[in-house]
C-alpha positions as CSV (number, residue, x, y, z in Angstrom):
1,X,152.2,85.3,60.5
2,X,150.8,87.9,58.2
3,X,147.6,87.6,56.2
4,X,149.5,87.1,53.0
5,X,151.5,84.3,54.6
6,X,148.4,82.3,55.5
7,X,147.6,80.8,52.1
8,X,151.3,79.9,51.5
9,X,151.4,78.5,55.1
10,X,148.6,76.0,54.3
11,X,150.1,75.5,50.8
12,X,153.4,74.4,52.3
13,X,151.6,72.0,54.5
14,X,149.6,70.6,51.6
15,X,152.7,70.3,49.4
16,X,154.2,67.9,52.0
17,X,151.3,65.6,51.7
18,X,151.4,62.4,49.6
19,X,149.2,62.1,46.5
20,X,146.9,59.7,48.4
21,X,146.4,62.3,51.2
22,X,145.6,65.0,48.7
23,X,143.0,62.7,47.0
24,X,141.5,62.1,50.4
25,X,141.2,65.8,50.9
26,X,139.5,66.3,47.6
27,X,137.1,63.5,48.5
28,X,136.2,65.2,51.8
29,X,136.0,68.6,50.2
30,X,134.9,68.0,46.6
31,X,134.4,71.7,45.9
32,X,138.2,72.1,46.0
33,X,138.6,70.0,42.9
34,X,136.2,72.0,40.6
35,X,137.6,73.5,38.6
36,X,140.9,71.6,38.9
37,X,143.3,73.9,40.8
38,X,146.5,75.0,39.0
39,X,148.9,73.9,41.7
40,X,149.0,73.3,45.5
41,X,149.2,77.0,46.2
42,X,145.9,77.6,44.4
43,X,144.5,74.6,46.3
44,X,145.5,76.2,49.6
45,X,144.0,79.6,48.7
46,X,140.8,77.9,47.7
47,X,140.6,75.8,50.9
48,X,140.8,79.0,53.0
49,X,138.1,80.9,51.1
50,X,134.9,81.7,53.0
51,X,132.6,79.7,50.7
52,X,134.6,76.6,50.8
53,X,135.0,76.7,54.6
54,X,131.3,77.2,54.9
55,X,130.6,74.1,52.8
56,X,133.1,72.1,54.9
57,X,131.3,73.2,58.0
58,X,128.2,71.2,56.9
59,X,130.1,68.0,57.7
60,X,131.4,68.9,61.2
61,X,130.0,67.5,64.4
62,X,129.8,69.3,67.7
63,X,133.3,68.4,68.9
64,X,134.8,69.7,65.6
65,X,132.9,72.9,66.2
66,X,134.2,73.1,69.8
67,X,137.8,72.8,68.7
68,X,137.4,75.5,66.1
69,X,135.8,77.8,68.7
70,X,138.7,77.3,71.0
71,X,141.1,78.1,68.1
72,X,139.1,81.2,67.3
73,X,139.1,82.3,70.9
74,X,142.8,81.7,71.5
75,X,144.0,83.2,68.3
76,X,144.9,86.9,68.1
77,X,141.8,88.8,66.9
78,X,139.5,86.2,68.5
79,X,136.7,85.4,66.0
80,X,137.2,88.6,64.0
81,X,138.5,88.9,60.5
82,X,142.0,87.5,61.0
83,X,143.3,84.8,63.3
84,X,147.1,85.0,63.3
85,X,148.5,83.5,66.4
86,X,149.4,79.8,66.6
87,X,147.7,77.7,69.3
88,X,149.1,74.6,70.9
89,X,147.2,71.3,71.0
90,X,147.6,71.3,74.8
91,X,145.6,74.5,75.0
92,X,142.7,72.9,73.1
93,X,142.7,69.8,75.4
94,X,142.8,72.0,78.5
95,X,139.9,74.2,77.3
96,X,137.7,71.1,76.6
97,X,138.9,69.0,79.6
98,X,136.0,67.1,81.2
99,X,133.7,67.5,78.2
100,X,135.6,65.2,75.9
101,X,138.5,62.7,76.3
102,X,141.9,63.6,75.0
103,X,141.7,60.7,72.6
104,X,138.5,62.1,71.1
105,X,139.9,65.6,70.9
106,X,143.1,64.4,69.1
107,X,141.1,62.3,66.6
108,X,138.8,65.3,65.8
109,X,141.7,67.6,65.5
110,X,143.4,65.2,63.1
111,X,140.2,65.3,61.0
112,X,140.3,69.1,60.9
113,X,143.9,69.0,59.8
114,X,143.1,66.3,57.1
115,X,140.3,68.5,55.8
116,X,142.7,71.5,55.6
117,X,140.6,73.6,58.0
118,X,143.5,73.6,60.4
119,X,147.2,73.2,59.6
120,X,150.4,72.6,61.7
121,X,153.8,74.1,61.7
122,X,156.6,74.3,64.2
123,X,154.8,77.2,66.0
124,X,151.5,75.2,66.5
125,X,148.1,75.1,65.0
126,X,146.8,77.7,62.6
127,X,143.4,78.6,61.2
128,X,142.2,81.0,58.5
129,X,140.6,84.4,58.9
130,X,137.3,82.9,57.5
131,X,137.2,79.9,59.9
132,X,134.2,81.3,61.6
133,X,132.2,80.4,58.4
134,X,132.4,76.7,59.4
135,X,130.5,77.3,62.6
136,X,126.8,76.5,62.8
137,X,126.1,79.9,64.3
138,X,127.3,83.5,64.1
139,X,129.3,83.6,67.3
140,X,130.8,81.1,69.8
141,X,128.4,79.0,71.9
142,X,130.4,75.9,72.8
143,X,133.8,77.2,74.0
144,X,132.3,79.7,76.5
145,X,131.7,79.9,80.2
146,X,128.0,79.2,80.0
147,X,128.4,76.2,77.7
148,X,129.0,73.9,80.7
149,X,125.4,74.4,81.9
150,X,123.2,71.3,81.9
151,X,119.6,71.4,80.5
152,X,118.3,71.6,84.0
153,X,120.4,74.8,84.7
154,X,119.1,76.3,81.4
155,X,115.6,75.5,82.5
156,X,116.0,77.3,85.8
157,X,117.1,80.5,84.0
158,X,114.2,80.2,81.6
159,X,111.7,79.8,84.4
160,X,112.9,83.0,86.1
161,X,112.2,85.2,83.0
162,X,109.5,87.8,82.8
163,X,107.1,88.1,79.8
164,X,109.0,90.8,77.8
165,X,112.2,88.7,77.9
166,X,110.3,85.6,76.9
167,X,108.8,87.5,74.0
168,X,112.3,88.3,72.7
169,X,113.3,84.6,72.9
170,X,110.1,83.6,71.2
171,X,110.9,85.9,68.2
172,X,114.4,84.4,68.0
173,X,113.0,80.9,68.1
174,X,110.2,81.3,65.6
175,X,112.2,83.5,63.2
176,X,115.9,83.9,62.5
177,X,118.1,83.0,65.5
178,X,119.9,86.4,65.1
179,X,118.4,89.7,65.9
180,X,119.5,93.4,65.9
181,X,118.9,95.7,68.8
182,X,120.1,99.0,70.3
183,X,120.1,97.5,73.8
184,X,123.2,95.2,73.4
185,X,125.8,98.0,74.0
186,X,127.5,98.6,77.4
187,X,125.4,101.6,78.2
188,X,122.0,100.0,77.8
189,X,119.4,99.9,80.6
190,X,120.0,96.6,82.5
191,X,116.3,96.2,83.2
192,X,115.5,96.0,79.5
193,X,114.8,92.4,78.1
194,X,118.0,92.2,75.9
195,X,120.5,93.1,78.7
196,X,118.6,90.8,81.0
197,X,118.9,87.9,78.6
198,X,122.6,88.7,78.0
199,X,123.3,88.7,81.7
200,X,121.5,85.3,82.1
201,X,123.6,83.9,79.2
202,X,120.5,83.0,77.3
203,X,121.6,85.0,74.3
204,X,125.1,85.9,73.1
205,X,126.6,89.0,71.6
206,X,127.6,88.8,68.0
207,X,128.5,92.5,67.7
208,X,127.4,95.7,69.6
209,X,124.1,95.6,67.8
210,X,123.5,91.9,67.1
211,X,122.5,89.1,69.4
212,X,122.0,85.4,68.9
213,X,120.0,82.9,71.0
214,X,121.9,80.0,72.6
215,X,121.2,76.9,70.6
216,X,120.4,74.8,73.7
217,X,117.8,77.4,74.7
218,X,116.3,77.5,71.2
219,X,115.9,73.7,71.1
220,X,114.2,73.7,74.6
221,X,111.8,76.4,73.6
222,X,110.9,74.5,70.5
223,X,110.1,71.5,72.7
224,X,112.8,69.5,70.9
225,X,115.5,67.4,72.5
226,X,118.2,69.9,73.7
227,X,121.5,70.3,72.0
228,X,123.9,69.2,74.9
229,X,127.0,71.4,74.7
230,X,128.0,70.7,78.3
231,X,129.0,67.2,77.1
232,X,130.8,67.0,73.8
233,X,130.9,63.2,73.6
234,X,128.4,61.7,71.2
235,X,125.1,60.9,72.9
236,X,124.7,57.3,73.8
237,X,122.4,55.1,71.7
238,X,120.6,52.0,73.2
239,X,123.0,49.1,73.4
240,X,120.4,46.4,74.2
241,X,120.7,43.2,72.3
242,X,117.9,42.3,69.8
243,X,115.0,40.5,71.4
244,X,113.0,37.7,69.9
245,X,110.4,40.3,68.8
246,X,112.9,42.3,66.9
247,X,115.5,39.6,65.9
248,X,117.1,39.7,62.5
249,X,114.8,37.0,61.1
250,X,111.7,38.8,62.3
251,X,112.9,42.2,61.0
252,X,113.6,40.7,57.6
253,X,110.2,39.1,57.4
254,X,108.5,42.3,58.4
255,X,110.4,44.3,55.9
256,X,109.6,41.8,53.2
257,X,105.9,42.1,54.0
258,X,106.1,45.9,53.7
259,X,107.9,45.4,50.3
260,X,105.2,43.2,49.0
261,X,102.5,45.7,50.0
262,X,104.5,48.5,48.4
263,X,104.9,46.7,45.1
264,X,101.2,45.8,45.0
265,X,100.2,49.4,45.8
266,X,102.6,50.8,43.2
267,X,100.9,48.6,40.6
268,X,97.5,50.0,41.7
269,X,98.7,53.6,41.4
270,X,100.2,52.9,38.0
271,X,96.9,51.3,36.9
272,X,94.9,54.2,38.2
273,X,97.0,56.8,36.5
274,X,97.0,54.7,33.3
275,X,93.1,54.9,33.3
276,X,92.9,58.5,34.2
277,X,96.1,60.6,34.1
278,X,96.6,63.5,36.6
279,X,96.8,66.9,35.0
280,X,99.9,68.9,35.7
281,X,99.7,71.9,38.0
282,X,100.7,75.3,36.6
283,X,103.5,75.3,39.1
284,X,104.4,71.7,38.2
285,X,103.7,68.4,39.9
286,X,100.5,66.7,40.9
287,X,98.0,68.6,43.2
288,X,96.5,67.3,46.4
289,X,93.1,67.0,44.8
290,X,94.4,64.5,42.3
291,X,96.2,62.6,45.0
292,X,92.9,62.2,46.9
293,X,91.2,61.0,43.8
294,X,93.9,58.4,43.2
295,X,93.7,57.5,46.9
296,X,90.0,56.9,46.6
297,X,90.4,54.9,43.4
298,X,93.1,52.6,45.0
299,X,91.8,52.5,48.6
300,X,95.0,54.0,50.0
301,X,95.7,57.2,52.0
302,X,96.6,60.4,50.2
303,X,100.0,60.5,52.0
304,X,100.8,56.9,51.0
305,X,99.8,57.7,47.4
306,X,102.1,60.7,47.5
307,X,105.1,58.6,48.6
308,X,104.4,56.0,45.9
309,X,104.1,58.7,43.2
310,X,107.4,60.2,44.3
311,X,109.1,56.8,44.2
312,X,107.7,56.0,40.8
313,X,108.6,59.4,39.4
314,X,112.2,59.1,40.8
315,X,112.4,55.6,39.2
316,X,111.2,57.1,35.9
317,X,108.1,55.0,35.8
318,X,105.9,58.1,36.0
319,X,106.4,61.2,34.0
320,X,104.7,64.3,32.7
321,X,103.9,64.8,29.0
322,X,101.3,64.3,26.3
323,X,99.4,61.0,26.7
324,X,99.1,58.2,24.1
325,X,96.4,57.2,23.6
326,X,94.4,60.3,24.6
327,X,92.1,59.6,27.5
328,X,88.4,60.5,27.5
329,X,87.7,64.2,27.7
330,X,91.3,65.1,27.2
331,X,91.9,68.8,27.1
332,X,95.3,68.8,25.3
333,X,97.4,69.8,28.3
334,X,100.3,67.9,29.8
335,X,99.4,65.1,32.3
336,X,101.2,62.8,34.7
337,X,100.9,59.2,33.6
338,X,103.0,56.0,33.5
339,X,105.8,55.8,31.1
340,X,106.3,53.1,28.5
341,X,109.0,51.7,30.9
342,X,106.2,50.8,33.4
343,X,104.9,48.0,31.2
344,X,108.2,46.1,31.3
345,X,108.8,47.0,35.0
346,X,105.7,45.2,36.1
347,X,107.1,42.0,34.6
348,X,110.4,42.2,36.5
349,X,110.9,40.0,39.5
350,X,109.6,41.4,42.9
351,X,113.1,41.7,44.2
352,X,114.3,43.8,41.3
353,X,111.3,46.1,41.5
354,X,111.8,46.4,45.3
355,X,115.5,47.2,44.8
356,X,114.6,50.0,42.3
357,X,112.0,51.6,44.6
358,X,114.2,51.3,47.7
359,X,117.3,53.0,46.1
360,X,115.0,55.6,44.5
361,X,113.7,56.5,48.0
362,X,117.2,56.8,49.4
363,X,118.3,59.1,46.7
364,X,115.1,61.1,46.6
365,X,115.6,64.9,46.6
366,X,112.2,65.5,48.1
367,X,110.4,64.9,51.4
368,X,107.2,63.0,50.6
369,X,106.0,63.3,54.2
370,X,105.5,67.1,53.5
371,X,102.8,66.4,50.9
372,X,99.5,67.9,52.0
373,X,101.2,70.4,54.3
374,X,101.6,74.1,53.5
375,X,104.8,75.8,52.4
376,X,106.2,79.1,53.5
377,X,103.8,80.9,51.0
378,X,100.8,79.1,52.4
379,X,100.3,76.8,49.3
380,X,99.5,73.2,49.8
381,X,102.5,71.0,48.8
382,X,101.8,68.4,46.1
383,X,103.8,65.6,44.6
384,X,106.6,65.7,42.0
385,X,107.1,69.5,42.1
386,X,109.6,71.1,39.8
387,X,112.1,72.1,42.5
388,X,113.9,69.5,44.6
389,X,116.0,69.8,47.7
390,X,119.4,68.0,47.8
391,X,119.5,68.3,51.6
392,X,116.6,65.9,51.8
393,X,118.7,62.9,50.8
394,X,121.5,64.0,53.2
395,X,119.0,64.1,56.1
396,X,117.5,60.8,55.1
397,X,120.9,59.0,54.9
398,X,122.0,60.6,58.3
399,X,119.0,59.1,60.0
400,X,119.7,55.6,58.6
401,X,123.4,56.0,59.3
402,X,122.6,56.5,63.0
403,X,120.4,53.5,63.0
404,X,123.3,51.6,61.4
405,X,125.6,52.8,64.2
406,X,123.1,51.6,66.8
407,X,123.6,48.0,65.8
408,X,121.6,45.2,64.4
409,X,118.1,44.9,65.8
410,X,118.5,47.9,68.1
411,X,115.6,50.4,67.8
412,X,116.5,53.8,69.4
413,X,113.7,56.2,70.3
414,X,113.0,59.2,68.2
415,X,114.5,61.4,70.9
416,X,117.6,59.3,71.0
417,X,118.0,59.7,67.3
418,X,117.4,63.4,67.3
419,X,119.9,63.9,70.1
420,X,122.6,62.0,68.3
421,X,121.8,63.8,65.0
422,X,122.1,67.2,66.7
423,X,125.6,66.2,67.9
424,X,126.5,64.8,64.5
425,X,125.3,67.8,62.5
426,X,124.5,70.8,64.7
427,X,124.1,73.0,61.6
428,X,121.0,71.0,60.6
429,X,119.3,71.4,64.0
430,X,116.3,73.3,62.6
431,X,115.6,70.6,60.0
432,X,116.3,67.4,62.1
433,X,113.3,67.7,64.3
434,X,111.2,65.1,66.1
435,X,108.6,65.3,63.4
436,X,111.1,65.1,60.5
437,X,112.9,62.1,62.0
438,X,109.7,60.3,62.9
439,X,108.3,60.7,59.4
440,X,111.6,59.6,57.8
441,X,111.4,56.4,59.9
442,X,107.8,55.9,58.8
443,X,108.8,56.1,55.1
444,X,111.8,53.8,55.6
445,X,109.4,51.3,57.3
446,X,106.9,51.5,54.4
447,X,109.7,51.1,51.9
448,X,111.1,48.0,53.8
449,X,114.4,49.3,55.0
450,X,113.4,49.7,58.7
451,X,111.2,47.3,60.8
452,X,110.1,47.8,64.4
453,X,112.2,50.9,64.5
454,X,115.5,49.1,63.7
455,X,117.5,49.0,60.5
456,X,117.1,45.7,58.6
457,X,119.9,43.8,57.0
458,X,118.5,44.9,53.6
459,X,118.5,48.5,54.8
460,X,122.2,48.1,55.9
461,X,123.0,46.6,52.5
462,X,121.3,49.5,50.6
463,X,123.3,52.0,52.6
464,X,126.5,50.4,51.5
465,X,125.7,51.1,47.8
466,X,126.1,47.5,46.4
467,X,126.1,46.5,42.8
468,X,122.6,46.0,41.3
469,X,122.8,42.2,41.1
470,X,124.1,41.9,44.7
471,X,121.2,43.9,46.0
472,X,118.6,42.1,43.9
473,X,119.9,38.7,45.1
474,X,119.7,39.8,48.8
475,X,116.2,41.1,48.3
476,X,115.2,38.0,46.5
477,X,116.4,35.9,49.4
478,X,114.4,38.1,51.9
479,X,111.1,37.9,50.0
480,X,108.9,34.9,50.6
481,X,108.6,32.4,47.8
482,X,105.6,33.3,45.6
483,X,102.7,30.9,45.8
484,X,100.8,29.4,42.8
485,X,97.6,28.6,44.7
486,X,94.8,30.0,46.8
487,X,92.0,28.7,49.0
488,X,88.5,29.0,47.5
489,X,85.9,29.5,50.2
490,X,82.1,29.1,50.4
491,X,81.5,32.9,50.8
492,X,82.9,33.4,47.2
493,X,86.3,34.6,48.4
494,X,89.7,33.5,47.6
495,X,92.3,33.5,50.4
496,X,95.9,33.8,49.1
497,X,98.5,32.8,51.7
498,X,101.3,35.0,50.4
499,X,102.5,36.7,47.2
500,X,101.2,35.1,44.0
501,X,103.2,34.4,41.0
502,X,102.9,37.1,38.3
503,X,100.8,34.8,36.0
504,X,98.4,33.8,38.8
505,X,98.1,37.3,40.1
506,X,97.0,38.6,36.7
507,X,94.3,36.0,36.4
508,X,93.0,36.4,40.0
509,X,93.0,40.3,39.6
510,X,90.9,39.8,36.5
511,X,88.2,37.5,38.0
512,X,88.1,38.8,41.6
513,X,88.3,42.1,43.5
514,X,90.8,42.6,46.3
515,X,89.0,42.9,49.6
516,X,91.8,43.0,52.1
517,X,95.6,43.0,51.6
518,X,98.4,41.8,53.8
519,X,100.5,38.7,54.3
520,X,97.4,36.8,53.4
521,X,95.2,38.6,50.9
522,X,91.5,38.1,50.3
523,X,89.8,38.5,47.0
524,X,86.0,38.4,46.4
525,X,84.4,36.9,43.3
526,X,81.3,38.8,42.2
527,X,79.0,38.9,39.3
528,X,80.7,42.1,38.1
529,X,84.2,40.6,38.4
530,X,83.2,37.4,36.5
531,X,81.7,39.6,33.8
532,X,85.0,41.5,33.6
533,X,86.9,38.3,33.0
534,X,84.4,37.2,30.4
535,X,84.7,40.6,28.7
536,X,88.4,40.1,28.5
537,X,87.9,37.0,26.5
538,X,87.8,34.3,29.1
539,X,85.2,31.6,28.9
540,X,83.1,30.2,31.8
541,X,84.9,26.8,31.4
542,X,88.3,28.5,31.6
543,X,87.3,30.3,34.8
544,X,86.1,27.2,36.4
545,X,89.3,25.4,35.4
546,X,91.3,28.3,37.0
547,X,89.6,27.8,40.3
548,X,89.9,24.0,40.1
549,X,93.6,23.9,39.2
550,X,94.8,26.5,41.7
551,X,92.6,26.0,44.7
552,X,94.0,23.9,47.5
553,X,90.5,23.4,48.8
554,X,87.5,22.0,46.9
555,X,85.8,24.6,44.8
556,X,82.5,25.5,46.4
557,X,79.4,24.8,44.3
558,X,78.2,28.4,44.9
559,X,81.3,29.7,43.1
560,X,80.9,27.3,40.2
561,X,77.2,28.2,39.9
562,X,78.0,31.9,39.9
563,X,80.5,31.6,37.1
564,X,78.3,29.3,35.0
565,X,75.2,31.5,35.5
566,X,77.0,34.7,34.5
567,X,78.7,32.9,31.5
568,X,75.3,31.6,30.3
569,X,73.8,35.0,30.2
570,X,77.0,36.8,29.0
571,X,77.0,37.3,25.3
572,X,73.3,36.5,24.7
573,X,73.3,40.0,23.1
574,X,76.1,40.7,20.6
575,X,77.2,44.3,19.9
576,X,79.3,45.0,16.8
577,X,81.1,47.9,15.2
578,X,78.8,49.3,12.6
579,X,78.8,52.1,14.2
580,X,77.3,49.6,16.5
581,X,74.8,46.7,16.0
582,X,73.0,44.5,18.4
583,X,72.1,40.9,17.5
584,X,70.5,38.1,19.4
585,X,69.0,34.8,18.4
586,X,66.0,35.3,20.7
587,X,63.4,37.8,19.3
588,X,61.9,38.2,22.8
589,X,65.1,39.5,24.2
590,X,65.4,42.0,21.4
591,X,61.9,43.2,22.0
592,X,62.7,43.7,25.7
593,X,65.7,45.8,24.6
594,X,63.6,48.0,22.4
595,X,61.1,48.5,25.3
596,X,64.0,49.5,27.8
597,X,64.6,53.1,28.7
598,X,68.1,53.0,27.1
599,X,66.7,52.2,23.7
600,X,65.8,55.9,23.0
601,X,69.0,57.2,24.5
602,X,71.1,54.9,22.2
603,X,68.7,55.5,19.2
604,X,68.3,51.8,18.7
605,X,66.2,50.7,15.7
606,X,65.5,47.2,14.4
607,X,66.8,45.9,11.1
608,X,65.3,42.5,11.7
609,X,63.7,40.7,14.7
610,X,67.1,39.6,15.8
611,X,69.2,42.7,14.8
612,X,69.3,46.3,16.0
613,X,71.6,49.1,15.0
614,X,72.7,52.3,16.8
615,X,74.7,55.4,15.8
616,X,76.3,55.4,19.3
617,X,79.8,54.2,19.8
618,X,80.3,50.5,20.7
619,X,81.4,51.3,24.3
620,X,78.4,53.5,24.9
621,X,76.0,50.8,23.7
622,X,77.6,48.2,25.9
623,X,77.4,50.4,29.0
624,X,73.9,51.5,28.2
625,X,72.6,47.9,27.8
626,X,74.4,46.8,31.0
627,X,72.8,49.7,32.9
628,X,69.4,48.5,31.7
629,X,70.1,45.0,33.2
630,X,71.2,43.1,30.1
631,X,74.5,41.3,29.7
632,X,75.9,42.0,26.3
633,X,79.3,41.0,24.9
634,X,81.3,42.7,22.2
635,X,82.2,40.9,18.9
636,X,84.2,41.7,15.8
637,X,83.1,41.3,12.2
638,X,83.8,37.5,12.4
639,X,81.6,37.0,15.4
640,X,84.5,36.5,17.8
641,X,84.5,38.1,21.2
642,X,86.8,41.1,21.6
643,X,88.3,42.8,24.6
644,X,86.9,46.4,24.7
645,X,88.7,47.5,27.9
646,X,90.2,50.9,27.4
647,X,94.0,50.9,26.6
648,X,96.1,52.3,29.5
649,X,97.5,55.8,28.9
650,X,101.3,56.0,28.6
651,X,103.8,58.9,28.3
652,X,105.9,58.0,25.2
653,X,108.2,61.1,25.4
654,X,110.1,59.8,28.4
655,X,112.9,62.2,29.3
656,X,115.2,59.6,31.0
657,X,115.7,55.9,30.8
658,X,114.7,53.9,33.9
659,X,117.4,53.0,36.3
660,X,118.5,53.3,39.9
661,X,118.6,56.7,41.5
662,X,121.9,57.3,43.2
663,X,122.0,58.6,46.8
664,X,124.6,61.3,46.4
665,X,124.4,62.8,42.9
666,X,127.4,63.1,40.6
667,X,130.8,63.0,42.3
668,X,134.3,62.7,40.9
669,X,135.7,59.2,40.8
670,X,139.0,58.2,42.5
671,X,140.7,58.1,39.1
672,X,139.5,61.6,38.3
673,X,140.8,63.0,41.6
674,X,144.1,61.2,41.1
675,X,144.3,63.0,37.7
676,X,143.6,66.4,39.4
677,X,146.4,65.8,41.9
678,X,148.8,64.7,39.1
679,X,148.0,67.9,37.2
680,X,148.6,70.0,40.4
681,X,152.0,68.3,40.8
682,X,152.9,68.9,37.2
683,X,151.9,72.6,37.5
684,X,154.0,72.9,40.7
685,X,156.9,71.2,38.9
686,X,156.6,73.6,36.0
687,X,156.4,76.6,38.3
688,X,159.6,75.4,40.1
689,X,161.4,75.0,36.8
690,X,160.3,78.5,35.8
691,X,162.2,79.9,38.7
692,X,165.4,78.6,37.1
693,X,165.0,80.7,33.9
694,X,168.3,81.4,32.3
695,X,169.7,77.9,32.4
696,X,167.7,77.0,29.3
697,X,166.8,78.6,25.9
698,X,163.5,80.3,25.5
699,X,161.5,80.9,22.4
700,X,158.0,82.5,21.9
701,X,155.4,83.0,19.2
702,X,154.8,79.4,18.0
703,X,157.1,79.8,14.9
704,X,160.1,77.8,13.6
705,X,162.1,78.4,16.8
706,X,159.5,76.7,18.9
707,X,159.4,73.7,16.5
708,X,163.2,73.6,16.5
709,X,163.4,73.5,20.3
710,X,160.8,70.8,20.5
711,X,162.7,68.7,17.9
712,X,165.9,69.2,19.8
713,X,164.3,68.1,23.0
714,X,163.0,65.0,21.4
715,X,166.4,64.1,19.9
716,X,168.4,64.7,23.1
717,X,165.8,63.4,25.6
718,X,165.7,66.7,27.5
719,X,162.6,68.1,29.2
720,X,160.6,71.1,28.0
721,X,158.7,73.7,30.0
722,X,155.7,74.7,27.9
723,X,153.2,77.5,28.4
724,X,150.0,76.6,26.6
725,X,146.6,78.2,25.9
726,X,143.8,75.7,25.0
727,X,140.8,76.4,22.6
728,X,138.8,77.8,25.5
729,X,141.5,80.4,26.4
730,X,142.6,78.6,29.5
731,X,146.3,79.0,30.2
732,X,148.4,76.1,31.7
733,X,152.0,75.2,32.2
734,X,153.6,71.8,31.6
735,X,156.9,70.1,32.1
736,X,157.1,67.4,29.5
737,X,159.3,64.9,27.8
738,X,158.6,64.9,24.0
739,X,157.8,61.6,22.4
740,X,156.5,62.6,19.0
741,X,156.1,65.7,16.9
742,X,153.8,65.2,13.9
743,X,151.3,67.3,11.9
744,X,151.6,70.3,14.2
745,X,150.9,68.3,17.4
746,X,153.3,67.4,20.2
747,X,152.7,64.1,22.0
748,X,154.6,64.0,25.3
749,X,154.7,62.5,28.7
750,X,153.9,64.9,31.6
751,X,156.4,65.1,34.4
752,X,156.4,63.7,37.0
753,X,153.2,61.7,36.5
754,X,154.1,60.3,33.1
755,X,150.6,60.9,31.8
756,X,150.3,61.4,28.0
757,X,149.4,65.0,26.8
758,X,148.8,66.2,23.3
759,X,149.5,69.9,22.5
760,X,149.0,71.9,19.4
761,X,152.1,73.7,18.4
762,X,150.3,76.9,17.3
763,X,148.8,77.2,20.9
764,X,152.2,77.0,22.6
765,X,153.0,80.6,23.8
766,X,156.4,79.9,25.4
767,X,158.8,76.9,25.4
768,X,161.9,76.5,27.4
769,X,164.6,73.8,27.1
770,X,165.5,72.5,30.5
771,X,168.7,70.8,31.7
């Protein structure tokens, strides 16, 4: 078979496939559908291009790679530019005998044929000249004589190396796996490091001046689980049944607890950024210094804050822009702050909020666990940078998919996962390291999709991509019922045995400070927290009623006394807007205010024994008097108490509406791919009709003859072959049956699909009446 025959050879094989099989091909290799190919022959040529084959290679496992290496080695020209000779299936099974079963080889070969990387004819199996682009490496490493070595045998050869040879391997491990040398030729000194490594089989020859390290050796030198090429079967995963400690119920409860913590901490991060937004870095995103500030404000770790910020940003609850209202000491630059969608999000049910964050994590095009580490340029990695990495979501899903394969309640070790992932995607061996897999599992655990190292039922459901309401319902069933009570204790703490209802949580957060979080949270009531509730407009009686109505234990007298004492002193002084005034019914208190150190700083002066005024803002007067030991309250012009807490900052120019983040980006739907296949069939039919030129009448130029032929075809029911150029200059060919000709437009049914097409008469270049 010649080089020119290769595309047509695959095209003939593709033309024999059904429409459903072609749609399946476009699903497996979506790059083939964009732009829509103009016929099966164009599809075949595109499928054999180097770029497309390279992309298809990203989805191949180790046994797929081994089959392709055998085909490359057995074809004429080996793994050079052209592979012309057909290879039998028996040859492949014989070459891989003992390393994989015949059933496994046949199934993987069928996959390669389905994906148009290999095609069959009466002579055997064929591959393209660019098939080597699908390999995870530059030369063959799996279908070779040394590939049958076990890790122990590789280790023996490594142990026998001298220092110069080890230095060469170290360079290939820490840098690119391919290196150039003048010692790879046949005349090189055999005592030199490169010839020594070639003789030991630790590196392979790409060409006379290029060598590549064996992938198994590279993994071992990196102290990673080795890529086992001696056994091409998928590495076994633990098959132990779930124990009582990791049973499904226990896993779900653990995951639900992690979700509750995640939601609470997400609220804390939003509140922190609402009070003090994070300035945007010149390179985009949020810097590590700001992450540490938020961590200190919320009591979380910087890495945890980074994960939450990434999730909130992906879920469009956090964005960069110009704040409204402007925070104190605002410098006019863009900042990261909650969006206006965050206000409504906090009122959603916990299950719906959890569903949004979990799906956002699965589709995240970043690796939050890298935050705080340094990139290749030595810069510290922050959060929400401008450049994402679509491979991150693929790696994340692969890890969870392997957990899914392991079974319900089964928790493989990190090494088990890495070994299986190396077999599944050998091209990603430098990215799927122990550290990367362990950190991915940690994030999945914190999000609530993994518990005790095993995939939860919720995690399995999220992977399946369910409808929103189905996912929310499942998560709602997994979460514990919210409680509307707490246990008031004598040490002025409130113990909450679960997740509070939103209404109770807001009141408790106002009157008490969180002391410890978990399945049972503890809040502490202090003089400061009570004053905060009073500043927000609550009265002492309302706070006592809150404790009485919601405590399952008798309210301690110490708690009641604290609230009543703070409430009695709160508001003795009244500060108004004028710019600010201070009034009090007790002249002795006013005299004490004037004698305080803050009186001069606030420029207080008396208007009457019970009234003082100040040019300072209301907020400053309140803070100053409180610093001096007084307990003032703010009032409006009518004498009513007002809430003077600062309004949370929001980003009003939100770029995108909130919603779930998909896990795989934009892909063509089944209907769209069916339309692509139908157009290919129509183009092929038109091309076939074109070969019978002479049996019909042709007219060109879009004039009266074209219109006449179209009218004739419509009256007689005959088909037309139409060459057409659209408004973008794209040429196409159609075989149609005319249904209507009106106002310079042809409405017709495309053959053979029957799809309706509309063509402008003046854009028709050629029309032919068919028999």
